[in-house]
C-alpha angles and dihedrals in degrees: 000000000000122000094211113120120201116194113223128197133210115285093013117142115235129201105236097182092109135050110264143175122241122203128195111231097219107035101026095230109160126205130183110221130203128184133203134186113225117199117211139159091262093052141280120310129197114217127192132208120196120191122186112241103212096186095050090044091054091049092048093049091049088054092049091048092051091052094039092235135136113007089357095058120112112267116249117229 
């Protein structure tokens, strides 16, 4: 697994031709996603599989905790 993080913004198009990892900004949950194109008589369909990556999630949450970000940030009143 690659350690490169690309920051995406709302409404941005993403190339889904490769397997990739997706991280939640706030909670640090990491998923590995895979896509397939299914051909049928009614047309082609793109399906997605997301699998939680426990090891990458733990590493991401340790990083968030060390920097006091995301779910580990101080609550605003």
